[in-house]
N, CA, C and O atoms as a GROMACS GRO file, in nm:
protein
  240
    1MET      N    1  -2.160   1.157   3.680
    1MET     CA    2  -2.107   1.162   3.545
    1MET      C    3  -2.200   1.242   3.455
    1MET      O    4  -2.152   1.323   3.375
    2MET      N    5  -2.327   1.221   3.466
    2MET     CA    6  -2.424   1.295   3.386
    2MET      C    7  -2.420   1.444   3.422
    2MET      O    8  -2.437   1.529   3.335
    3VAL      N    9  -2.397   1.474   3.549
    3VAL     CA   10  -2.390   1.612   3.594
    3VAL      C   11  -2.270   1.681   3.530
    3VAL      O   12  -2.281   1.797   3.489
    4ASP      N   13  -2.157   1.612   3.520
    4ASP     CA   14  -2.038   1.669   3.456
    4ASP      C   15  -2.067   1.706   3.311
    4ASP      O   16  -2.026   1.812   3.264
    5THR      N   17  -2.136   1.620   3.241
    5THR     CA   18  -2.169   1.645   3.101
    5THR      C   19  -2.260   1.767   3.088
    5THR      O   20  -2.239   1.852   3.001
    6ILE      N   21  -2.360   1.774   3.174
    6ILE     CA   22  -2.453   1.887   3.171
    6ILE      C   23  -2.380   2.017   3.201
    6ILE      O   24  -2.401   2.116   3.132
    7LEU      N   25  -2.294   2.017   3.302
    7LEU     CA   26  -2.218   2.137   3.337
    7LEU      C   27  -2.124   2.178   3.224
    7LEU      O   28  -2.107   2.297   3.197
    8ASP      N   29  -2.063   2.081   3.158
    8ASP     CA   30  -1.974   2.110   3.046
    8ASP      C   31  -2.050   2.176   2.931
    8ASP      O   32  -2.004   2.275   2.875
    9VAL      N   33  -2.165   2.122   2.897
    9VAL     CA   34  -2.247   2.177   2.789
    9VAL      C   35  -2.295   2.317   2.826
    9VAL      O   36  -2.293   2.407   2.742
   10MET      N   37  -2.337   2.336   2.949
   10MET     CA   38  -2.383   2.468   2.994
   10MET      C   39  -2.269   2.570   2.988
   10MET      O   40  -2.290   2.685   2.949
   11SER      N   41  -2.150   2.528   3.025
   11SER     CA   42  -2.034   2.617   3.021
   11SER      C   43  -2.001   2.657   2.878
   11SER      O   44  -1.972   2.774   2.851
   12GLN      N   45  -2.007   2.562   2.787
   12GLN     CA   46  -1.981   2.591   2.645
   12GLN      C   47  -2.085   2.687   2.589
   12GLN      O   48  -2.052   2.778   2.514
   13GLU      N   49  -2.212   2.665   2.625
   13GLU     CA   50  -2.319   2.752   2.577
   13GLU      C   51  -2.303   2.893   2.633
   13GLU      O   52  -2.328   2.991   2.562
   14GLN      N   53  -2.262   2.904   2.758
   14GLN     CA   54  -2.243   3.036   2.819
   14GLN      C   55  -2.128   3.109   2.748
   14GLN      O   56  -2.140   3.229   2.721
   15GLU      N   57  -2.019   3.040   2.719
   15GLU     CA   58  -1.906   3.103   2.650
   15GLU      C   59  -1.945   3.146   2.509
   15GLU      O   60  -1.907   3.254   2.464
   16LYS      N   61  -2.022   3.064   2.441
   16LYS     CA   62  -2.068   3.098   2.306
   16LYS      C   63  -2.158   3.222   2.310
   16LYS      O   64  -2.144   3.311   2.226
   17PHE      N   65  -2.248   3.228   2.406
   17PHE     CA   66  -2.336   3.343   2.420
   17PHE      C   67  -2.255   3.469   2.451
   17PHE      O   68  -2.281   3.575   2.394
   18ARG      N   69  -2.156   3.459   2.540
   18ARG     CA   70  -2.072   3.573   2.576
   18ARG      C   71  -1.998   3.625   2.453
   18ARG      O   72  -1.994   3.746   2.429
   19ALA      N   73  -1.939   3.534   2.376
   19ALA     CA   74  -1.864   3.574   2.257
   19ALA      C   75  -1.955   3.642   2.155
   19ALA      O   76  -1.918   3.744   2.097
   20GLU      N   77  -2.072   3.585   2.133
   20GLU     CA   78  -2.165   3.643   2.036
   20GLU      C   79  -2.215   3.780   2.081
   20GLU      O   80  -2.232   3.871   2.000
   21SER      N   81  -2.239   3.795   2.211
   21SER     CA   82  -2.290   3.922   2.261
   21SER      C   83  -2.185   4.033   2.255
   21SER      O   84  -2.218   4.151   2.258
   22HIS      N   85  -2.057   3.994   2.248
   22HIS     CA   86  -1.949   4.093   2.236
   22HIS      C   87  -1.901   4.109   2.092
   22HIS      O   88  -1.802   4.177   2.067
   23GLY      N   89  -1.971   4.046   1.998
   23GLY     CA   90  -1.938   4.063   1.858
   23GLY      C   91  -1.817   3.986   1.811
   23GLY      O   92  -1.760   4.018   1.707
   24GLU      N   93  -1.776   3.885   1.886
   24GLU     CA   94  -1.659   3.806   1.846
   24GLU      C   95  -1.699   3.702   1.743
   24GLU      O   96  -1.812   3.653   1.742
   25THR      N   97  -1.604   3.670   1.655
   25THR     CA   98  -1.625   3.565   1.557
   25THR      C   99  -1.583   3.432   1.618
   25THR      O  100  -1.530   3.429   1.729
   26GLU      N  101  -1.605   3.325   1.546
   26GLU     CA  102  -1.566   3.193   1.596
   26GLU      C  103  -1.415   3.182   1.614
   26GLU      O  104  -1.368   3.106   1.699
   27GLU      N  105  -1.339   3.258   1.535
   27GLU     CA  106  -1.194   3.255   1.547
   27GLU      C  107  -1.146   3.332   1.670
   27GLU      O  108  -1.029   3.325   1.706
   28GLY      N  109  -1.237   3.405   1.734
   28GLY     CA  110  -1.201   3.477   1.855
   28GLY      C  111  -1.176   3.625   1.836
   28GLY      O  112  -1.162   3.698   1.934
   29GLY      N  113  -1.171   3.672   1.713
   29GLY     CA  114  -1.147   3.813   1.688
   29GLY      C  115  -1.276   3.889   1.670
   29GLY      O  116  -1.385   3.832   1.678
   30THR      N  117  -1.264   4.016   1.646
   30THR     CA  118  -1.382   4.096   1.618
   30THR      C  119  -1.387   4.125   1.468
   30THR      O  120  -1.283   4.140   1.405
   31PRO      N  121  -1.506   4.134   1.412
   31PRO     CA  122  -1.517   4.160   1.270
   31PRO      C  123  -1.461   4.298   1.235
   31PRO      O  124  -1.474   4.392   1.312
   32ALA      N  125  -1.399   4.309   1.119
   32ALA     CA  126  -1.342   4.436   1.074
   32ALA      C  127  -1.441   4.507   0.982
   32ALA      O  128  -1.515   4.444   0.906
   33SER      N  129  -1.442   4.639   0.991
   33SER     CA  130  -1.527   4.718   0.902
   33SER      C  131  -1.459   4.729   0.766
   33SER      O  132  -1.339   4.703   0.754
   34ARG      N  133  -1.534   4.768   0.667
   34ARG     CA  134  -1.478   4.785   0.532
   34ARG      C  135  -1.370   4.893   0.532
   34ARG      O  136  -1.269   4.880   0.464
   35ALA      N  137  -1.393   5.000   0.610
   35ALA     CA  138  -1.294   5.108   0.618
   35ALA      C  139  -1.163   5.058   0.679
   35ALA      O  140  -1.055   5.096   0.633
   36GLN      N  141  -1.172   4.975   0.780
   36GLN     CA  142  -1.051   4.919   0.842
   36GLN      C  143  -0.975   4.832   0.744
   36GLN      O  144  -0.852   4.837   0.738
   37ILE      N  145  -1.048   4.752   0.669
   37ILE     CA  146  -0.984   4.664   0.571
   37ILE      C  147  -0.915   4.746   0.463
   37ILE      O  148  -0.801   4.717   0.425
   38GLU      N  149  -0.983   4.849   0.413
   38GLU     CA  150  -0.924   4.934   0.310
   38GLU      C  151  -0.800   5.007   0.361
   38GLU      O  152  -0.703   5.022   0.287
   39LYS      N  153  -0.803   5.052   0.486
   39LYS     CA  154  -0.688   5.120   0.545
   39LYS      C  155  -0.569   5.023   0.553
   39LYS      O  156  -0.456   5.061   0.521
   40LEU      N  157  -0.594   4.901   0.597
   40LEU     CA  158  -0.487   4.803   0.607
   40LEU      C  159  -0.432   4.765   0.470
   40LEU      O  160  -0.311   4.746   0.455
   41GLU      N  161  -0.519   4.755   0.370
   41GLU     CA  162  -0.473   4.726   0.234
   41GLU      C  163  -0.383   4.838   0.182
   41GLU      O  164  -0.282   4.811   0.118
   42LYS      N  165  -0.419   4.962   0.210
   42LYS     CA  166  -0.339   5.077   0.168
   42LYS      C  167  -0.203   5.074   0.237
   42LYS      O  168  -0.100   5.095   0.173
   43GLU      N  169  -0.203   5.048   0.367
   43GLU     CA  170  -0.078   5.041   0.442
   43GLU      C  171   0.011   4.929   0.389
   43GLU      O  172   0.133   4.945   0.378
   44LEU      N  173  -0.049   4.816   0.356
   44LEU     CA  174   0.027   4.703   0.303
   44LEU      C  175   0.090   4.738   0.169
   44LEU      O  176   0.205   4.703   0.143
   45THR      N  177   0.017   4.807   0.085
   45THR     CA  178   0.070   4.851  -0.045
   45THR      C  179   0.189   4.944  -0.024
   45THR      O  180   0.290   4.933  -0.094
   46GLU      N  181   0.176   5.036   0.071
   46GLU     CA  182   0.285   5.129   0.101
   46GLU      C  183   0.408   5.055   0.154
   46GLU      O  184   0.521   5.088   0.117
   47ILE      N  185   0.387   4.957   0.239
   47ILE     CA  186   0.499   4.879   0.294
   47ILE      C  187   0.569   4.801   0.183
   47ILE      O  188   0.692   4.796   0.179
   48LYS      N  189   0.491   4.742   0.094
   48LYS     CA  190   0.550   4.668  -0.018
   48LYS      C  191   0.634   4.760  -0.106
   48LYS      O  192   0.743   4.723  -0.149
   49ALA      N  193   0.584   4.880  -0.132
   49ALA     CA  194   0.658   4.977  -0.214
   49ALA      C  195   0.789   5.015  -0.146
   49ALA      O  196   0.893   5.023  -0.212
   50LEU      N  197   0.785   5.038  -0.016
   50LEU     CA  198   0.907   5.072   0.057
   50LEU      C  199   1.008   4.958   0.054
   50LEU      O  200   1.128   4.982   0.041
   51LEU      N  201   0.960   4.835   0.067
   51LEU     CA  202   1.050   4.719   0.063
   51LEU      C  203   1.114   4.705  -0.075
   51LEU      O  204   1.234   4.676  -0.085
   52LYS      N  205   1.036   4.725  -0.180
   52LYS     CA  206   1.092   4.718  -0.316
   52LYS      C  207   1.197   4.826  -0.336
   52LYS      O  208   1.302   4.802  -0.394
   53GLN      N  209   1.168   4.945  -0.286
   53GLN     CA  210   1.262   5.057  -0.296
   53GLN      C  211   1.390   5.025  -0.220
   53GLN      O  212   1.500   5.054  -0.268
   54GLN      N  213   1.377   4.967  -0.105
   54GLN     CA  214   1.491   4.935  -0.021
   54GLN      C  215   1.578   4.828  -0.087
   54GLN      O  216   1.700   4.837  -0.085
   55THR      N  217   1.516   4.726  -0.146
   55THR     CA  218   1.593   4.620  -0.210
   55THR      C  219   1.662   4.671  -0.336
   55THR      O  220   1.773   4.628  -0.368
   56SER      N  221   1.598   4.763  -0.407
   56SER     CA  222   1.662   4.816  -0.528
   56SER      C  223   1.782   4.904  -0.492
   56SER      O  224   1.879   4.909  -0.567
   57ILE      N  225   1.776   4.973  -0.380
   57ILE     CA  226   1.890   5.055  -0.334
   57ILE      C  227   2.008   4.964  -0.294
   57ILE      O  228   2.124   4.994  -0.324
   58LYS      N  229   1.977   4.853  -0.228
   58LYS     CA  230   2.083   4.760  -0.186
   58LYS      C  231   2.152   4.694  -0.306
   58LYS      O  232   2.271   4.663  -0.299
   59GLU      N  233   2.077   4.673  -0.415
   59GLU     CA  234   2.134   4.608  -0.533
   59GLU      C  235   2.228   4.700  -0.610
   59GLU      O  236   2.309   4.652  -0.689
   60GLN      N  237   2.219   4.830  -0.590
   60GLN     CA  238   2.301   4.925  -0.664
   60GLN      C  239   2.439   4.937  -0.606
   60GLN      O  240   2.522   5.013  -0.656
   0.00000   0.00000   0.00000
């Protein structure tokens, strides 16, 4: 029983080390750069504008 606990803890530590060494966050993803965030924000703004344009066309 004690061996199972030790193996479980060692496995968790190994997974944590692997994730950290590959730059993963606790949520499992990789951190985004400021440029990536800004690009996505720009794309989101463009998508919102297109959706507003589309809804205004349908209302006419």
